[in-house]
N, C-alpha and C positions, 0 to 999 in steps of 0.2 A: 424767414428763418419758420418765424411763427408758425403757418402755417404749409408750412413742407410734410410733406405725402413723405414720410420713411421708403426707402427702396432698396435694393439689393446691392447695388454699387456705393449706396450710404454705408454700410456692414462694412462694405471693400475698403470701403475709404479710412474708418475707423479702424479694422484690422492693421491695414499699411499702415498708417498717424500711429498707434499703439508699436508697433513693432522696430519704428521708428526711434521713440521711442526710447524700449526698451537696449537697443543698439549703444544710442547715445549712452544710457547710463552704464553700460557695458564700461560704456571708455570714460564716462566719470569717473568709475571703479577701479580705475587703473592710473590717474592721475597725480600727479604730489602741483604739479602748478597746473594753471588756469581752470581751477574748477570754478571760480566764481563767474567767468564769464558764462562757460558751461551749464552751470546752473541756472543762469538769465533762460539757455536754451529750451530745458528742462521744462521749467516751469509756465512757458512758451506753451508747448506740446500738451505738459497734463494739462492750462488752463482750454484748451481746442478741445479736449481729448471730453472733458468736462463737459463744455457744450455739448457739445455731439452726444454723450450719455445722455443725457438730459432730453435732447431731441428723440433720440431712440427710445426710451423709457415713456416717454408720452404717447411717440408711434403705439409701441407694445399697448397701451393701457386704451388708448383710443379700439384698435382691432380686439383687444380682449372683452372690453366692451359691445362690442359690436356681435361676438359668437354668440357674450351671454346672452343677449336681448334673445340669439336668434333661439337659444336652448328653451326660452320663457314659453308657460303654456297661454292659451290665446286669451284668460284674461288678466294676464300682465305685461301682453307683449305689445308690439311697437312697430308699426309701418314708418322706414321712412324715407320711402319712398310713394307718401301718399296717393298724384301725382298716374303714379302707373298704376298706382290701386284701384283707384278709382275706371282706368280705362277697362284697366280688367274684368269690372262688375258691370260695367259701360255694355262692355261685348258679352257678357252673358246674359244678360238681362232683354236687351233687343231681339226680337226675329219680326217677321215679315208682319206683322200686324200690332207689333207697339215698338218706339224709339223711344232709345232714352238719351240724357244732355247732359255736357260738362257744361258749367258755365260759371266765369271766374267775375267776380265784383268788388272794387275798390271803391270803398264811399270815407262820410268822413264822420267819424265816431271821436266818442273824449270818454277820458278817462279821469274818474271824478273818483282821490284820495284825501283819507286825511292826512297831515305831517305835523308834529308842532304842535296839534291844538288848533290848526287853520285845513279846513277841507279846501283843495285846489281841482279845478280844471286843466286838464290838457287836451289840445287837438292834436288828435292823430291820426294814420289813414287805416281803416280798415279794410281789411280783405278773406272774404268768403270764398269755395267754392260748394256747387252741388253738381248732383249727383241726382237729376228726376227726371219723369218723363217730358219728352221734350216739348208736347206743346202748352204740358204747364208753365216753362219755362219762358213764354215769349215773350213777356210781361216784361222781361229785364231784359237789357243792354250795357254786356258786358267789355260795350266799344269806348266806355267815359265814365268818367267818376261820378258818379251818386252822392247827389246834396246830402242823400241822409240813406240807410235801411232801417226799418220795424219789425219789428217780431212778428209785427198781423201780415205782412207781406211775405215772410214765413210758412205762415201757419196757411196761407189762402194757399198752398204749393200742397199740402196735408189735405189738407179740406175737398180739395178736387179727387182723394180719392187714392192719392199718387204715393209709395214711399218716397223720403228723402233722402241723401249722405248729406252729413256739411260738414267742412273740417276750413279750420280757418282763425286767426288771434284773436278775435272779440269772444267770450264763452258767452255772453249774454246773449249772441243771435246762435252760437252751436250748442250749447249743455242746456241751456235752463229758457225753452221753450217746453209752457208748459202741453208736453202731450203726451201718455203712459207709457208707450211702445216704444222703449228709447233705449236702445243699446250704446255703448261705446270702444274704441279699437286703439289702445293707448293713452295718457294721463296726461300728459303737456299738447296742448294743441292737438287734440284727439279726432281719428274720423270716429261723427257719431252718425247714430242710425235711426232713425226716426220712420217705424216697418209698419207697412200693412200688405193683407194677402193676394198682394202680387208680382209680378215676373224681377223686381228686383230684391223683394223678399227674400224669395228664392235664391239669389245671385248669391247675398250676401250669406245666409244661409251656409251655401257649398261654397263658399272663397272662406268661411269661418271653421268647415272641418278641413280642409285645406291646410289654413294652417295652422290647428289643432294637433294634425300628424307632422307633415312638414316642418312650422315652424316660420315666421313671418317675414324672414327678410328671401324677397324678389330682386332682388338689386343681382343684375345682366342675366334675367328672364324676359326672352322676347313674347310681347304681352297677345299676340295669336297662340302661339304652341302652349303658353301659360294657361289661355281660353281652353284651348282643347282638351288637355291634361283633365279640366278640372270638370269638363261639360261629361268626357268619357268615364270619370271616376268615380266623383264625387254628387254628380248632378242625378246622375246616373242610381246610386246607391240611396237619394234623400227619396227620388221616385219611387225606389221599390221600399223603399222603406214606409211610403204614405199607404202605396199599394195591401204591406202585410200588417198595415192598422185597419 
């Protein structure tokens, strides 16, 4: 029940149940005998209405949060479907001469934290998704779990002269690389951009312009059509601005 997404049918069920309660309550109000038994039925219906109303309220709050996020400016926005965002950026950046690739790596990671004066270290599975120029990722094998991943391995991508985008559950690997030209989108497990003067940097700039004007909600949008829209409106305007400057 807690994972259930509220539907129109649920609202109708709530309406029907409430009408049943009202009808039974009217009967109760005209009774002299038998009120105790009917009270039990009324309580059962109210308890069910209570549970349904909590589910409906939570569903409304979830939807409200979703659309509030869609209203935010680019500095406070969050991309819910980062995989789709990476696909869009890959398509925007790739052409006949340069190809970009997305790889998701899993590796053994350790979380070191202090609790009650004692430092503990727990092992967990780190996961990082990388979008970068295809040849710069050839050393990474995404088909199996890596024994480890280091910042140096990621810095080597950047040192080859390519922009890269990182998303993952290990902030030490995504947000804390010692690279000056860093941008991010979102706060908790954000998309982190380490940019240079290349196609991917231009793609990111155009994508950010799209988000600034239209919001970060790309749910339900087809990748190819979204790429087409960004290329026709936002990529073209960026090239025009470069010429004017």
